[in-house]
N, CA, C and O atoms as a DFTB+ gen file, in Angstrom:
480 C
 N C O
     1  1     111.155      79.290      94.327
     2  2     110.461      80.072      95.341
     3  2     110.381      81.538      94.942
     4  3     109.313      82.145      95.034
     5  1     111.508      82.124      94.494
     6  2     111.503      83.524      94.098
     7  2     110.601      83.751      92.887
     8  3     109.903      84.762      92.806
     9  1     110.619      82.806      91.949
    10  2     109.770      82.937      90.764
    11  2     108.298      82.864      91.159
    12  3     107.473      83.586      90.598
    13  1     107.958      82.002      92.117
    14  2     106.569      81.909      92.571
    15  2     106.112      83.202      93.225
    16  3     104.989      83.655      93.005
    17  1     106.980      83.790      94.024
    18  2     106.657      85.056      94.668
    19  2     106.475      86.161      93.631
    20  3     105.554      86.972      93.733
    21  1     107.354      86.188      92.640
    22  2     107.238      87.189      91.573
    23  2     105.939      86.997      90.796
    24  3     105.254      87.966      90.468
    25  1     105.606      85.742      90.504
    26  2     104.367      85.457      89.765
    27  2     103.153      85.870      90.586
    28  3     102.222      86.473      90.052
    29  1     103.150      85.554      91.876
    30  2     102.020      85.941      92.726
    31  2     101.902      87.454      92.853
    32  3     100.796      87.981      92.972
    33  1     103.027      88.154      92.830
    34  2     102.955      89.617      92.878
    35  2     102.312      90.158      91.603
    36  3     101.595      91.158      91.641
    37  1     102.568      89.497      90.477
    38  2     101.927      89.915      89.222
    39  2     100.428      89.623      89.247
    40  3      99.627      90.429      88.772
    41  1     100.052      88.474      89.798
    42  2      98.625      88.157      89.944
    43  2      97.944      89.249      90.766
    44  3      96.873      89.733      90.401
    45  1      98.570      89.630      91.873
    46  2      97.985      90.673      92.721
    47  2      97.944      92.020      92.019
    48  3      97.021      92.804      92.239
    49  1      98.929      92.295      91.177
    50  2      98.916      93.532      90.397
    51  2      97.713      93.554      89.462
    52  3      97.002      94.556      89.378
    53  1      97.489      92.443      88.758
    54  2      96.353      92.406      87.830
    55  2      95.033      92.499      88.585
    56  3      94.157      93.272      88.194
    57  1      94.874      91.735      89.648
    58  2      93.621      91.769      90.396
    59  2      93.456      93.079      91.157
    60  3      92.336      93.561      91.327
    61  1      94.559      93.653      91.615
    62  2      94.481      94.962      92.268
    63  2      94.040      96.039      91.298
    64  3      93.336      96.974      91.677
    65  1      94.455      95.908      90.045
    66  2      94.019      96.847      89.017
    67  2      92.517      96.756      88.812
    68  3      91.846      97.774      88.638
    69  1      91.985      95.534      88.833
    70  2      90.531      95.363      88.720
    71  2      89.836      96.044      89.898
    72  3      88.877      96.792      89.709
    73  1      90.316      95.787      91.100
    74  2      89.705      96.395      92.294
    75  2      89.778      97.912      92.236
    76  3      88.805      98.595      92.556
    77  1      90.933      98.446      91.825
    78  2      91.085      99.899      91.743
    79  2      90.169     100.484      90.684
    80  3      89.631     101.577      90.858
    81  1      89.989      99.763      89.591
    82  2      89.140     100.258      88.502
    83  2      87.665     100.226      88.867
    84  3      86.884     101.031      88.360
    85  1      87.276      99.307      89.737
    86  2      85.856      99.141      90.065
    87  2      85.449      99.727      91.408
    88  3      84.261      99.753      91.728
    89  1      86.413     100.201      92.206
    90  2      86.062     100.634      93.564
    91  2      85.049     101.774      93.569
    92  3      84.288     101.917      94.525
    93  1      85.030     102.569      92.538
    94  2      84.082     103.688      92.448
    95  2      83.056     103.441      91.345
    96  3      82.460     104.376      90.810
    97  1      82.864     102.179      91.021
    98  2      81.926     101.845      89.953
    99  2      82.479     102.138      88.571
   100  3      81.728     102.180      87.596
   101  1      83.776     102.338      88.479
   102  2      84.410     102.638      87.199
   103  2      84.423     104.109      86.841
   104  3      84.853     104.475      85.747
   105  1      83.957     104.963      87.749
   106  2      83.811     106.389      87.442
   107  2      85.127     107.068      87.088
   108  3      85.162     107.890      86.171
   109  1      86.209     106.748      87.789
   110  2      87.492     107.405      87.509
   111  2      87.991     107.027      86.117
   112  3      88.461     107.886      85.371
   113  1      87.890     105.749      85.766
   114  2      88.306     105.309      84.441
   115  2      87.448     105.920      83.346
   116  3      87.954     106.321      82.297
   117  1      86.148     105.988      83.597
   118  2      85.232     106.609      82.631
   119  2      85.603     108.076      82.444
   120  3      85.665     108.558      81.312
   121  1      85.849     108.784      83.529
   122  2      86.216     110.203      83.432
   123  2      87.516     110.380      82.660
   124  3      87.632     111.293      81.842
   125  1      88.490     109.521      82.913
   126  2      89.768     109.601      82.211
   127  2      89.586     109.361      80.715
   128  3      90.136     110.100      79.898
   129  1      88.823     108.338      80.355
   130  2      88.570     108.059      78.942
   131  2      87.790     109.181      78.270
   132  3      88.087     109.555      77.136
   133  1      86.809     109.710      78.957
   134  2      86.017     110.800      78.378
   135  2      86.865     112.040      78.172
   136  3      86.730     112.723      77.156
   137  1      87.745     112.341      79.130
   138  2      88.631     113.495      79.007
   139  2      89.588     113.310      77.830
   140  3      89.841     114.249      77.076
   141  1      90.113     112.108      77.679
   142  2      91.116     111.851      76.643
   143  2      90.515     111.753      75.251
   144  3      91.165     112.107      74.267
   145  1      89.269     111.272      75.160
   146  2      88.711     110.979      73.840
   147  2      87.426     111.706      73.509
   148  3      87.082     111.864      72.338
   149  1      86.718     112.146      74.522
   150  2      85.419     112.768      74.287
   151  2      84.307     111.746      74.057
   152  3      83.192     112.125      73.698
   153  1      84.588     110.469      74.257
   154  2      83.567     109.440      74.026
   155  2      82.459     109.540      75.060
   156  3      82.634     110.128      76.127
   157  1      81.339     108.967      74.731
   158  2      80.194     108.968      75.623
   159  2      80.417     108.095      76.838
   160  3      81.286     107.223      76.829
   161  1      79.634     108.325      77.892
   162  2      79.829     107.590      79.137
   163  2      79.558     106.093      79.000
   164  3      80.218     105.294      79.664
   165  1      78.619     105.699      78.169
   166  2      78.310     104.282      78.005
   167  2      79.460     103.504      77.396
   168  3      79.822     102.429      77.873
   169  1      80.032     104.061      76.332
   170  2      81.169     103.396      75.684
   171  2      82.379     103.378      76.611
   172  3      83.096     102.380      76.689
   173  1      82.602     104.482      77.309
   174  2      83.731     104.546      78.232
   175  2      83.590     103.496      79.331
   176  3      84.564     102.827      79.677
   177  1      82.387     103.347      79.880
   178  2      82.168     102.336      80.921
   179  2      82.361     100.933      80.354
   180  3      82.930     100.066      81.018
   181  1      81.892     100.708      79.136
   182  2      82.076      99.396      78.506
   183  2      83.564      99.080      78.351
   184  3      83.978      97.942      78.568
   185  1      84.368     100.072      77.980
   186  2      85.803      99.854      77.839
   187  2      86.469      99.599      79.185
   188  3      87.360      98.755      79.284
   189  1      86.050     100.313      80.213
   190  2      86.586     100.078      81.560
   191  2      86.257      98.653      82.001
   192  3      87.120      97.948      82.524
   193  1      85.022      98.234      81.791
   194  2      84.615      96.886      82.195
   195  2      85.329      95.813      81.373
   196  3      85.688      94.761      81.903
   197  1      85.536      96.075      80.080
   198  2      86.285      95.126      79.250
   199  2      87.729      95.010      79.745
   200  3      88.287      93.914      79.797
   201  1      88.322      96.134      80.103
   202  2      89.674      96.117      80.658
   203  2      89.729      95.345      81.963
   204  3      90.688      94.616      82.216
   205  1      88.712      95.500      82.787
   206  2      88.651      94.753      84.051
   207  2      88.522      93.258      83.788
   208  3      89.162      92.452      84.463
   209  1      87.708      92.886      82.822
   210  2      87.548      91.471      82.490
   211  2      88.874      90.893      81.989
   212  3      89.251      89.780      82.355
   213  1      89.575      91.656      81.153
   214  2      90.881      91.208      80.655
   215  2      91.860      91.019      81.816
   216  3      92.526      89.989      81.920
   217  1      91.937      92.025      82.682
   218  2      92.870      91.961      83.803
   219  2      92.546      90.795      84.738
   220  3      93.451      90.104      85.206
   221  1      91.262      90.576      85.008
   222  2      90.868      89.465      85.872
   223  2      91.252      88.132      85.237
   224  3      91.741      87.232      85.919
   225  1      91.030      88.009      83.933
   226  2      91.354      86.764      83.234
   227  2      92.862      86.517      83.196
   228  3      93.312      85.393      83.417
   229  1      93.640      87.562      82.919
   230  2      95.095      87.407      82.892
   231  2      95.602      87.037      84.282
   232  3      96.453      86.156      84.410
   233  1      95.101      87.686      85.312
   234  2      95.500      87.349      86.679
   235  2      95.181      85.899      87.017
   236  3      95.998      85.205      87.622
   237  1      93.994      85.442      86.628
   238  2      93.611      84.057      86.890
   239  2      94.499      83.087      86.113
   240  3      94.929      82.066      86.649
   241  1      94.768      83.409      84.859
   242  2      95.621      82.558      84.039
   243  2      97.038      82.474      84.615
   244  3      97.632      81.396      84.652
   245  1      97.571      83.598      85.058
   246  2      98.903      83.584      85.676
   247  2      98.908      82.764      86.968
   248  3      99.927      82.177      87.333
   249  1      97.776      82.729      87.649
   250  2      97.696      81.977      88.899
   251  2      97.582      80.473      88.658
   252  3      98.290      79.685      89.284
   253  1      96.688      80.078      87.748
   254  2      96.395      78.649      87.620
   255  2      97.110      77.952      86.461
   256  3      97.278      76.733      86.494
   257  1      97.528      78.690      85.452
   258  2      98.209      78.094      84.289
   259  2      99.381      78.971      83.862
   260  3      99.376      79.506      82.754
   261  1     100.377      79.125      84.720
   262  2     101.484      80.049      84.420
   263  2     102.465      79.476      83.399
   264  3     103.569      79.053      83.740
   265  1     102.040      79.475      82.160
   266  2     102.905      78.970      81.097
   267  2     103.189      80.056      80.071
   268  3     102.912      81.237      80.285
   269  1     103.739      79.626      78.971
   270  2     104.114      80.560      77.905
   271  2     102.915      81.401      77.473
   272  3     103.036      82.617      77.322
   273  1     101.760      80.764      77.271
   274  2     100.576      81.493      76.816
   275  2     100.188      82.594      77.802
   276  3      99.907      83.722      77.397
   277  1     100.172      82.271      79.083
   278  2      99.784      83.261      80.098
   279  2     100.714      84.467      80.063
   280  3     100.260      85.611      80.077
   281  1     102.007      84.207      80.019
   282  2     102.956      85.318      80.040
   283  2     102.915      86.124      78.744
   284  3     103.041      87.348      78.772
   285  1     102.739      85.451      77.618
   286  2     102.655      86.187      76.347
   287  2     101.396      87.030      76.275
   288  3     101.431      88.145      75.754
   289  1     100.273      86.514      76.792
   290  2      99.049      87.319      76.833
   291  2      99.223      88.520      77.753
   292  3      98.779      89.622      77.434
   293  1      99.867      88.307      78.890
   294  2     100.117      89.417      79.814
   295  2     101.000      90.478      79.158
   296  3     100.728      91.674      79.262
   297  1     102.053      90.033      78.485
   298  2     102.949      90.975      77.793
   299  2     102.187      91.727      76.712
   300  3     102.324      92.944      76.588
   301  1     101.384      91.012      75.928
   302  2     100.605      91.665      74.871
   303  2      99.645      92.695      75.459
   304  3      99.481      93.786      74.912
   305  1      99.015      92.343      76.575
   306  2      98.092      93.284      77.215
   307  2      98.796      94.530      77.715
   308  3      98.298      95.640      77.528
   309  1      99.948      94.361      78.350
   310  2     100.696      95.518      78.860
   311  2     101.140      96.415      77.700
   312  3     101.008      97.637      77.764
   313  1     101.664      95.798      76.647
   314  2     102.111      96.587      75.494
   315  2     100.925      97.291      74.841
   316  3     101.011      98.471      74.503
   317  1      99.822      96.570      74.665
   318  2      98.637      97.164      74.043
   319  2      98.063      98.323      74.840
   320  3      97.783      99.389      74.290
   321  1      97.889      98.110      76.136
   322  2      97.318      99.172      76.974
   323  2      98.281     100.354      77.112
   324  3      97.846     101.504      77.154
   325  1      99.578     100.078      77.181
   326  2     100.563     101.158      77.268
   327  2     100.568     101.967      75.978
   328  3     100.627     103.196      76.005
   329  1     100.505     101.272      74.856
   330  2     100.456     101.966      73.567
   331  2      99.208     102.810      73.414
   332  3      99.274     103.952      72.960
   333  1      98.074     102.249      73.792
   334  2      96.814     102.994      73.697
   335  2      96.824     104.202      74.626
   336  3      96.426     105.299      74.236
   337  1      97.280     103.993      75.850
   338  2      97.347     105.110      76.802
   339  2      98.313     106.187      76.307
   340  3      98.066     107.380      76.483
   341  1      99.397     105.765      75.696
   342  2     100.369     106.727      75.156
   343  2      99.747     107.563      74.049
   344  3      99.970     108.772      73.982
   345  1      98.970     106.928      73.185
   346  2      98.292     107.673      72.107
   347  2      97.252     108.645      72.649
   348  3      97.143     109.776      72.177
   349  1      96.480     108.190      73.655
   350  2      95.390     109.010      74.174
   351  2      95.862     110.090      75.136
   352  3      95.360     111.214      75.108
   353  1      96.825     109.752      75.988
   354  2      97.286     110.682      77.014
   355  2      98.779     110.505      77.256
   356  3      99.172     109.930      78.270
   357  1      99.611     110.987      76.348
   358  2     101.057     110.804      76.518
   359  2     101.591     111.407      77.815
   360  3     102.660     111.017      78.285
   361  1     100.866     112.338      78.384
   362  2     101.309     112.951      79.640
   363  2     101.362     111.939      80.786
   364  3     101.990     112.206      81.810
   365  1     100.714     110.787      80.628
   366  2     100.767     109.772      81.682
   367  2     102.180     109.245      81.904
   368  3     102.470     108.688      82.963
   369  1     103.069     109.413      80.913
   370  2     104.472     109.013      81.108
   371  2     105.151     109.884      82.160
   372  3     106.147     109.476      82.758
   373  1     104.614     111.086      82.389
   374  2     105.193     112.002      83.368
   375  2     104.425     112.012      84.689
   376  3     104.713     112.820      85.572
   377  1     103.456     111.121      84.822
   378  2     102.673     111.034      86.043
   379  2     103.600     110.734      87.221
   380  3     104.406     109.808      87.136
   381  1     103.508     111.491      88.316
   382  2     104.431     111.283      89.440
   383  2     104.285     109.916      90.104
   384  3     105.192     109.478      90.812
   385  1     103.164     109.237      89.889
   386  2     102.988     107.894      90.444
   387  2     103.394     106.808      89.451
   388  3     103.242     105.620      89.737
   389  1     103.905     107.202      88.299
   390  2     104.426     106.241      87.326
   391  2     103.359     105.439      86.610
   392  3     103.535     104.245      86.369
   393  1     102.253     106.084      86.267
   394  2     101.128     105.376      85.649
   395  2     101.565     104.476      84.490
   396  3     101.115     103.334      84.402
   397  1     102.413     104.956      83.619
   398  2     102.898     104.146      82.502
   399  2     104.334     103.683      82.702
   400  3     104.712     102.612      82.228
   401  1     105.115     104.463      83.383
   402  2     106.529     104.135      83.563
   403  2     106.729     102.789      84.263
   404  3     107.671     102.059      83.955
   405  1     105.847     102.469      85.196
   406  2     105.995     101.197      85.926
   407  2     105.751      99.987      85.030
   408  3     106.075      98.863      85.416
   409  1     105.192     100.195      83.852
   410  2     104.991      99.068      82.947
   411  2     106.313      98.515      82.413
   412  3     106.376      97.355      82.008
   413  1     107.358      99.327      82.408
   414  2     108.658      98.845      81.925
   415  2     109.223      97.733      82.803
   416  3     109.614      96.697      82.264
   417  1     109.289      97.891      84.137
   418  2     109.763      96.753      84.945
   419  2     108.778      95.590      84.947
   420  3     109.195      94.440      85.086
   421  1     107.484      95.855      84.797
   422  2     106.517      94.761      84.710
   423  2     106.803      93.927      83.464
   424  3     106.787      92.698      83.523
   425  1     107.064      94.589      82.339
   426  2     107.405      93.860      81.110
   427  2     108.698      93.053      81.277
   428  3     108.792      91.921      80.802
   429  1     109.674      93.631      81.941
   430  2     110.928      92.910      82.171
   431  2     110.678      91.672      83.032
   432  3     111.201      90.599      82.733
   433  1     109.896      91.808      84.083
   434  2     109.596      90.673      84.955
   435  2     108.824      89.593      84.198
   436  3     109.126      88.407      84.328
   437  1     107.834      89.999      83.412
   438  2     107.085      89.027      82.611
   439  2     108.016      88.279      81.657
   440  3     107.899      87.066      81.488
   441  1     108.929      89.007      81.042
   442  2     109.884      88.384      80.124
   443  2     110.759      87.367      80.860
   444  3     110.985      86.263      80.364
   445  1     111.245      87.739      82.032
   446  2     112.105      86.835      82.806
   447  2     111.365      85.589      83.265
   448  3     111.963      84.518      83.369
   449  1     110.078      85.715      83.540
   450  2     109.296      84.579      84.028
   451  2     108.742      83.699      82.920
   452  3     108.322      82.572      83.181
   453  1     108.733      84.194      81.687
   454  2     108.195      83.404      80.584
   455  2     109.065      82.169      80.379
   456  3     110.271      82.273      80.156
   457  1     108.427      80.984      80.459
   458  2     109.219      79.751      80.258
   459  2     109.806      79.697      78.855
   460  3     109.221      80.188      77.890
   461  1     110.974      79.088      78.775
   462  2     111.617      78.897      77.475
   463  2     110.789      77.898      76.674
   464  3     110.288      76.913      77.215
   465  1     110.656      78.162      75.393
   466  2     110.002      77.194      74.524
   467  2     111.060      76.425      73.752
   468  3     112.057      77.006      73.324
   469  1     110.856      75.130      73.570
   470  2     111.865      74.357      72.858
   471  2     112.040      74.824      71.419
   472  3     111.075      75.213      70.761
   473  1     113.268      74.785      70.940
   474  2     113.545      75.166      69.555
   475  2     112.945      74.140      68.613
   476  3     112.915      72.947      68.917
   477  1     112.469      74.605      67.469
   478  2     111.870      73.683      66.489
   479  2     112.802      73.398      65.380
   480  3     112.464      72.644      64.468
């Protein structure tokens, strides 16, 4: 029961991220990417939308097929996005709302929920 609740909270985190990223048509994410990189608005929007597609897919996978693959993809995504954000805007580690810092307990929870794989 507790594991199911934890898994559903992660699903809501991923889908909530999609909703937050799209609530303004992606404008906040585009502005953040443009500020950090100087990239054009079209590429920035494409990256925001790609991130939303990834988050939606990971959330769906965690909901309907919560196995080793789902958790490993989620972990890879968190590590990848955290690493990229760290390179582009390291100041996000000091964000008072924990923009990157909250990824540490998310990674721990994903690790705890990842099913054990049999030894070969």
